[in-house]
The first five atom37 places (N, CA, C, CB, O) and aatype in JSON, in Angstrom:
{
  "aatype": [12, 7, 11, 16, 9, 16, 10, 1, 9, 3, 3, 3, 16, 18, 3, 9, 13, 11, 16, 0, 0, 5, 0, 5, 1, 1, 16, 9, 15, 2, 13, 9, 6, 18, 0, 16, 10, 15, 8, 19, 16, 6, 6, 0, 13, 19, 3, 3, 8, 6, 12, 0, 0, 9, 10, 11, 3, 11, 6, 10, 19, 15, 15, 10, 1, 11, 0, 11, 6, 3, 9, 11, 11, 1, 11, 18, 1, 9, 19, 11],
  "atom_mask": [
    [1, 1, 1, 1, 1],
    [1, 1, 1, 0, 1],
    [1, 1, 1, 1, 1],
    [1, 1, 1, 1, 1],
    [1, 1, 1, 1, 1],
    [1, 1, 1, 1, 1],
    [1, 1, 1, 1, 1],
    [1, 1, 1, 1, 1],
    [1, 1, 1, 1, 1],
    [1, 1, 1, 1, 1],
    [1, 1, 1, 1, 1],
    [1, 1, 1, 1, 1],
    [1, 1, 1, 1, 1],
    [1, 1, 1, 1, 1],
    [1, 1, 1, 1, 1],
    [1, 1, 1, 1, 1],
    [1, 1, 1, 1, 1],
    [1, 1, 1, 1, 1],
    [1, 1, 1, 1, 1],
    [1, 1, 1, 1, 1],
    [1, 1, 1, 1, 1],
    [1, 1, 1, 1, 1],
    [1, 1, 1, 1, 1],
    [1, 1, 1, 1, 1],
    [1, 1, 1, 1, 1],
    [1, 1, 1, 1, 1],
    [1, 1, 1, 1, 1],
    [1, 1, 1, 1, 1],
    [1, 1, 1, 1, 1],
    [1, 1, 1, 1, 1],
    [1, 1, 1, 1, 1],
    [1, 1, 1, 1, 1],
    [1, 1, 1, 1, 1],
    [1, 1, 1, 1, 1],
    [1, 1, 1, 1, 1],
    [1, 1, 1, 1, 1],
    [1, 1, 1, 1, 1],
    [1, 1, 1, 1, 1],
    [1, 1, 1, 1, 1],
    [1, 1, 1, 1, 1],
    [1, 1, 1, 1, 1],
    [1, 1, 1, 1, 1],
    [1, 1, 1, 1, 1],
    [1, 1, 1, 1, 1],
    [1, 1, 1, 1, 1],
    [1, 1, 1, 1, 1],
    [1, 1, 1, 1, 1],
    [1, 1, 1, 1, 1],
    [1, 1, 1, 1, 1],
    [1, 1, 1, 1, 1],
    [1, 1, 1, 1, 1],
    [1, 1, 1, 1, 1],
    [1, 1, 1, 1, 1],
    [1, 1, 1, 1, 1],
    [1, 1, 1, 1, 1],
    [1, 1, 1, 1, 1],
    [1, 1, 1, 1, 1],
    [1, 1, 1, 1, 1],
    [1, 1, 1, 1, 1],
    [1, 1, 1, 1, 1],
    [1, 1, 1, 1, 1],
    [1, 1, 1, 1, 1],
    [1, 1, 1, 1, 1],
    [1, 1, 1, 1, 1],
    [1, 1, 1, 1, 1],
    [1, 1, 1, 1, 1],
    [1, 1, 1, 1, 1],
    [1, 1, 1, 1, 1],
    [1, 1, 1, 1, 1],
    [1, 1, 1, 1, 1],
    [1, 1, 1, 1, 1],
    [1, 1, 1, 1, 1],
    [1, 1, 1, 1, 1],
    [1, 1, 1, 1, 1],
    [1, 1, 1, 1, 1],
    [1, 1, 1, 1, 1],
    [1, 1, 1, 1, 1],
    [1, 1, 1, 1, 1],
    [1, 1, 1, 1, 1],
    [1, 1, 1, 1, 1]
  ],
  "atom_positions": [
    [[-3.91, -90.15, 3.21], [-2.86, -90.25, 4.2], [-2.5, -91.72, 4.39], [-3.29, -89.61, 5.54], [-3.39, -92.57, 4.41]],
    [[-1.24, -92.01, 4.54], [-0.78, -93.38, 4.71], [-1.24, -93.98, 6.02], [0.0, 0.0, 0.0], [-1.49, -93.26, 6.98]],
    [[-1.35, -95.28, 6.05], [-1.75, -96.01, 7.25], [-0.57, -96.84, 7.74], [-2.98, -96.91, 6.98], [0.27, -97.27, 6.95]],
    [[-0.51, -97.05, 9.02], [0.52, -97.87, 9.62], [-0.1, -99.2, 10.03], [1.18, -97.16, 10.84], [-1.17, -99.24, 10.64]],
    [[0.58, -100.28, 9.69], [0.12, -101.6, 10.12], [1.27, -102.29, 10.85], [-0.38, -102.46, 8.91], [2.44, -101.98, 10.62]],
    [[0.93, -103.23, 11.7], [1.92, -104.02, 12.4], [1.88, -105.42, 11.81], [1.67, -104.04, 13.94], [0.82, -106.01, 11.64]],
    [[3.05, -105.94, 11.5], [3.16, -107.25, 10.88], [4.16, -108.08, 11.67], [3.59, -107.13, 9.38], [5.32, -107.68, 11.81]],
    [[3.73, -109.21, 12.18], [4.63, -110.07, 12.94], [5.12, -111.18, 12.02], [3.93, -110.66, 14.21], [4.31, -111.93, 11.46]],
    [[6.43, -111.29, 11.85], [7.03, -112.32, 11.01], [8.19, -112.97, 11.76], [7.51, -111.72, 9.66], [8.76, -112.39, 12.67]],
    [[8.52, -114.19, 11.35], [9.63, -114.87, 12.01], [10.96, -114.32, 11.48], [9.54, -116.41, 11.79], [11.0, -113.59, 10.5]],
    [[12.03, -114.69, 12.15], [13.36, -114.17, 11.81], [13.79, -114.52, 10.39], [14.39, -114.71, 12.8], [14.38, -113.7, 9.69]],
    [[13.49, -115.74, 9.96], [13.88, -116.15, 8.61], [13.18, -115.31, 7.55], [13.57, -117.64, 8.39], [13.8, -114.89, 6.57]],
    [[11.89, -115.07, 7.75], [11.14, -114.25, 6.81], [11.68, -112.82, 6.8], [9.63, -114.25, 7.16], [11.82, -112.21, 5.74]],
    [[11.98, -112.29, 7.98], [12.55, -110.96, 8.08], [13.86, -110.87, 7.29], [12.8, -110.59, 9.55], [14.09, -109.9, 6.56]],
    [[14.7, -111.88, 7.44], [15.97, -111.88, 6.72], [15.76, -111.89, 5.21], [16.82, -113.08, 7.15], [16.49, -111.23, 4.47]],
    [[14.78, -112.65, 4.75], [14.48, -112.68, 3.32], [14.03, -111.3, 2.85], [13.39, -113.73, 3.01], [14.52, -110.8, 1.83]],
    [[13.1, -110.67, 3.59], [12.63, -109.33, 3.22], [13.78, -108.32, 3.24], [11.51, -108.87, 4.17], [13.9, -107.49, 2.35]],
    [[14.61, -108.41, 4.26], [15.72, -107.47, 4.4], [16.69, -107.59, 3.22], [16.46, -107.69, 5.72], [17.11, -106.59, 2.64]],
    [[17.04, -108.82, 2.88], [17.96, -109.05, 1.76], [17.36, -108.55, 0.45], [18.3, -110.54, 1.64], [18.04, -107.88, -0.34]],
    [[16.09, -108.87, 0.22], [15.42, -108.43, -1.02], [15.32, -106.91, -1.07], [14.02, -109.06, -1.13], [15.54, -106.31, -2.12]],
    [[14.99, -106.29, 0.05], [14.88, -104.82, 0.09], [16.23, -104.17, -0.18], [14.34, -104.36, 1.45], [16.31, -103.19, -0.93]],
    [[17.27, -104.7, 0.41], [18.61, -104.14, 0.19], [19.01, -104.28, -1.28], [19.65, -104.83, 1.09], [19.64, -103.38, -1.84]],
    [[18.66, -105.4, -1.9], [19.01, -105.63, -3.3], [18.34, -104.61, -4.22], [18.62, -107.04, -3.73], [18.87, -104.26, -5.27]],
    [[17.17, -104.14, -3.81], [16.44, -103.15, -4.61], [16.61, -101.73, -4.06], [14.97, -103.5, -4.66], [15.98, -100.79, -4.54]],
    [[17.47, -101.59, -3.07], [17.72, -100.3, -2.43], [16.42, -99.64, -1.94], [18.43, -99.36, -3.41], [16.16, -98.46, -2.18]],
    [[15.65, -100.45, -1.25], [14.39, -100.0, -0.67], [14.45, -100.22, 0.84], [13.17, -100.76, -1.3], [15.28, -100.99, 1.34]],
    [[13.57, -99.55, 1.55], [13.39, -99.88, 2.95], [12.6, -101.19, 3.0], [12.65, -98.73, 3.74], [11.96, -101.57, 2.01]],
    [[12.64, -101.87, 4.12], [11.88, -103.11, 4.24], [10.39, -102.83, 4.08], [12.16, -103.81, 5.59], [9.68, -103.57, 3.41]],
    [[9.93, -101.76, 4.71], [8.53, -101.38, 4.61], [8.12, -101.12, 3.16], [8.26, -100.13, 5.47], [7.08, -101.59, 2.71]],
    [[8.96, -100.38, 2.43], [8.65, -100.09, 1.04], [8.7, -101.35, 0.19], [9.63, -99.05, 0.5], [7.89, -101.51, -0.72]],
    [[9.64, -102.25, 0.49], [9.71, -103.5, -0.26], [8.45, -104.34, -0.05], [10.94, -104.29, 0.15], [7.9, -104.87, -1.01]],
    [[8.01, -104.46, 1.2], [6.8, -105.24, 1.48], [5.6, -104.64, 0.76], [6.53, -105.31, 3.02], [4.8, -105.37, 0.18]],
    [[5.48, -103.31, 0.78], [4.38, -102.65, 0.07], [4.46, -102.92, -1.43], [4.39, -101.14, 0.33], [3.47, -103.29, -2.06]],
    [[5.65, -102.73, -2.0], [5.86, -102.95, -3.43], [5.56, -104.4, -3.83], [7.29, -102.57, -3.83], [4.84, -104.65, -4.8]],
    [[6.12, -105.36, -3.08], [5.95, -106.77, -3.4], [4.49, -107.2, -3.27], [6.84, -107.63, -2.5], [3.99, -107.97, -4.09]],
    [[3.82, -106.7, -2.26], [2.41, -107.04, -2.06], [1.55, -106.5, -3.18], [1.92, -106.52, -0.71], [0.72, -107.22, -3.73]],
    [[1.73, -105.22, -3.51], [0.95, -104.63, -4.6], [1.23, -105.33, -5.92], [1.26, -103.15, -4.73], [0.31, -105.57, -6.71]],
    [[2.48, -105.66, -6.16], [2.85, -106.35, -7.39], [2.16, -107.71, -7.46], [4.37, -106.52, -7.47], [1.61, -108.07, -8.51]],
    [[2.18, -108.45, -6.38], [1.54, -109.77, -6.35], [0.03, -109.66, -6.56], [1.83, -110.47, -5.02], [-0.54, -110.4, -7.36]],
    [[-0.6, -108.75, -5.85], [-2.05, -108.62, -5.95], [-2.47, -108.21, -7.36], [-2.56, -107.58, -4.93], [-3.43, -108.77, -7.9]],
    [[-1.79, -107.27, -7.96], [-2.19, -106.83, -9.3], [-1.92, -107.89, -10.35], [-1.47, -105.54, -9.67], [-2.65, -107.98, -11.34]],
    [[-0.89, -108.7, -10.16], [-0.59, -109.77, -11.12], [-1.55, -110.94, -10.98], [0.84, -110.26, -10.94], [-1.9, -111.57, -11.98]],
    [[-1.99, -111.24, -9.78], [-2.82, -112.42, -9.53], [-4.31, -112.15, -9.61], [-2.5, -112.97, -8.18], [-5.08, -113.04, -9.96]],
    [[-4.74, -110.93, -9.31], [-6.17, -110.66, -9.19], [-6.78, -109.97, -10.4], [-6.41, -109.82, -8.0], [-8.0, -109.91, -10.52]],
    [[-5.97, -109.45, -11.29], [-6.49, -108.69, -12.42], [-5.94, -109.24, -13.73], [-6.14, -107.22, -12.28], [-4.86, -109.82, -13.76]],
    [[-6.69, -109.04, -14.8], [-6.21, -109.42, -16.13], [-5.95, -108.16, -16.93], [-7.23, -110.36, -16.86], [-6.63, -107.14, -16.74]],
    [[-4.99, -108.22, -17.83], [-4.71, -107.05, -18.66], [-5.68, -107.03, -19.84], [-3.24, -107.06, -19.15], [-6.45, -107.97, -20.04]],
    [[-5.66, -105.97, -20.62], [-6.6, -105.8, -21.73], [-6.49, -106.91, -22.76], [-6.38, -104.45, -22.4], [-7.5, -107.37, -23.31]],
    [[-5.26, -107.35, -23.03], [-5.05, -108.42, -24.02], [-5.69, -109.73, -23.55], [-3.53, -108.64, -24.27], [-6.37, -110.42, -24.32]],
    [[-5.47, -110.07, -22.28], [-6.04, -111.3, -21.73], [-7.57, -111.21, -21.68], [-5.48, -111.57, -20.32], [-8.25, -112.2, -21.98]],
    [[-8.11, -110.06, -21.31], [-9.57, -109.9, -21.27], [-10.16, -110.03, -22.66], [-9.95, -108.53, -20.65], [-11.23, -110.62, -22.82]],
    [[-9.5, -109.49, -23.66], [-10.0, -109.61, -25.04], [-10.06, -111.09, -25.45], [-9.09, -108.82, -26.02], [-11.01, -111.52, -26.1]],
    [[-9.05, -111.85, -25.06], [-9.04, -113.28, -25.38], [-10.17, -114.01, -24.67], [-7.69, -113.9, -24.99], [-10.81, -114.89, -25.24]],
    [[-10.42, -113.64, -23.43], [-11.52, -114.26, -22.68], [-12.85, -113.95, -23.35], [-11.52, -113.76, -21.22], [-13.67, -114.84, -23.56]],
    [[-13.06, -112.68, -23.69], [-14.34, -112.28, -24.29], [-14.55, -112.86, -25.68], [-14.42, -110.78, -24.35], [-15.7, -112.98, -26.12]],
    [[-13.49, -113.22, -26.38], [-13.6, -113.84, -27.7], [-14.13, -115.27, -27.62], [-12.26, -113.83, -28.4], [-14.73, -115.78, -28.56]],
    [[-13.9, -115.91, -26.49], [-14.29, -117.29, -26.3], [-15.78, -117.35, -25.93], [-13.42, -117.97, -25.2], [-16.14, -117.27, -24.76]],
    [[-16.62, -117.48, -26.95], [-18.07, -117.43, -26.76], [-18.57, -118.53, -25.83], [-18.78, -117.52, -28.11], [-19.48, -118.31, -25.03]],
    [[-17.97, -119.72, -25.94], [-18.39, -120.83, -25.09], [-18.08, -120.53, -23.62], [-17.69, -122.13, -25.52], [-18.89, -120.81, -22.74]],
    [[-16.92, -119.97, -23.37], [-16.54, -119.6, -22.0], [-17.47, -118.52, -21.46], [-15.08, -119.12, -21.96], [-17.94, -118.62, -20.33]],
    [[-17.72, -117.5, -22.25], [-18.59, -116.4, -21.8], [-19.99, -116.93, -21.5], [-18.66, -115.28, -22.88], [-20.59, -116.55, -20.5]],
    [[-20.5, -117.8, -22.36], [-21.82, -118.38, -22.14], [-21.85, -119.2, -20.85], [-22.22, -119.27, -23.34], [-22.8, -119.11, -20.08]],
    [[-20.81, -119.97, -20.63], [-20.72, -120.78, -19.42], [-20.66, -119.9, -18.17], [-19.49, -121.69, -19.48], [-21.29, -120.21, -17.16]],
    [[-19.9, -118.81, -18.24], [-19.82, -117.89, -17.1], [-21.16, -117.23, -16.82], [-18.75, -116.83, -17.35], [-21.54, -117.05, -15.67]],
    [[-21.87, -116.86, -17.88], [-23.2, -116.24, -17.7], [-24.17, -117.23, -17.06], [-23.77, -115.75, -19.05], [-24.93, -116.87, -16.17]],
    [[-24.14, -118.48, -17.53], [-25.01, -119.51, -16.96], [-24.67, -119.73, -15.49], [-24.9, -120.84, -17.75], [-25.56, -119.84, -14.66]],
    [[-23.39, -119.78, -15.18], [-22.97, -119.97, -13.79], [-23.45, -118.82, -12.92], [-21.44, -120.09, -13.71], [-23.89, -119.03, -11.79]],
    [[-23.37, -117.62, -13.44], [-23.84, -116.44, -12.69], [-25.34, -116.54, -12.4], [-23.53, -115.14, -13.47], [-25.78, -116.23, -11.29]],
    [[-26.09, -116.96, -13.38], [-27.54, -117.13, -13.19], [-27.83, -118.24, -12.19], [-28.22, -117.43, -14.53], [-28.72, -118.1, -11.34]],
    [[-27.09, -119.35, -12.28], [-27.28, -120.45, -11.33], [-27.0, -119.99, -9.91], [-26.37, -121.63, -11.69], [-27.72, -120.36, -8.98]],
    [[-25.98, -119.18, -9.74], [-25.65, -118.66, -8.4], [-26.78, -117.79, -7.88], [-24.33, -117.86, -8.43], [-27.18, -117.89, -6.72]],
    [[-27.31, -116.93, -8.76], [-28.44, -116.08, -8.34], [-29.64, -116.91, -7.9], [-28.85, -115.14, -9.49], [-30.36, -116.55, -6.97]],
    [[-29.84, -118.05, -8.59], [-30.97, -118.94, -8.28], [-30.62, -119.94, -7.17], [-31.4, -119.7, -9.53], [-31.43, -120.79, -6.82]],
    [[-29.43, -119.82, -6.63], [-28.92, -120.71, -5.59], [-28.88, -122.17, -6.06], [-29.8, -120.59, -4.33], [-29.11, -123.1, -5.28]],
    [[-28.59, -122.35, -7.33], [-28.48, -123.69, -7.9], [-27.01, -124.08, -7.99], [-29.14, -123.76, -9.31], [-26.41, -124.09, -9.06]],
    [[-26.46, -124.39, -6.85], [-25.05, -124.81, -6.79], [-24.85, -125.6, -5.52], [-24.09, -123.58, -6.85], [-25.7, -125.61, -4.63]],
    [[-23.71, -126.28, -5.44], [-23.33, -126.93, -4.2], [-21.86, -126.7, -3.96], [-23.66, -128.44, -4.25], [-21.08, -126.57, -4.9]],
    [[-21.49, -126.66, -2.72], [-20.11, -126.45, -2.32], [-19.46, -127.81, -2.13], [-20.01, -125.58, -1.02], [-19.96, -128.65, -1.38]],
    [[-18.35, -128.01, -2.8], [-17.63, -129.27, -2.71], [-16.41, -129.06, -1.82], [-17.22, -129.79, -4.11], [-15.62, -128.15, -2.04]],
    [[-16.26, -129.91, -0.82], [-15.12, -129.78, 0.09], [-14.01, -130.7, -0.3], [-15.54, -130.05, 1.51], [-12.97, -130.72, 0.36]]
  ]
}
């Protein structure tokens, strides 16, 4: 079942969403949902082709594994 959320935005942002939604013949709510999902899936996930390229890079994979082990051993520092 769908959930309802409340989102407070300024007038300028509302106008941008409204214009973009009208251009795609969507409701503002549907546009915000579509744009958010599109952004999240593009920024947070890699496609199969990109993952294959990552896994081919043995040096990168080795470095990531070492970093994972260092994190488990708490051998890291946070740089501000």
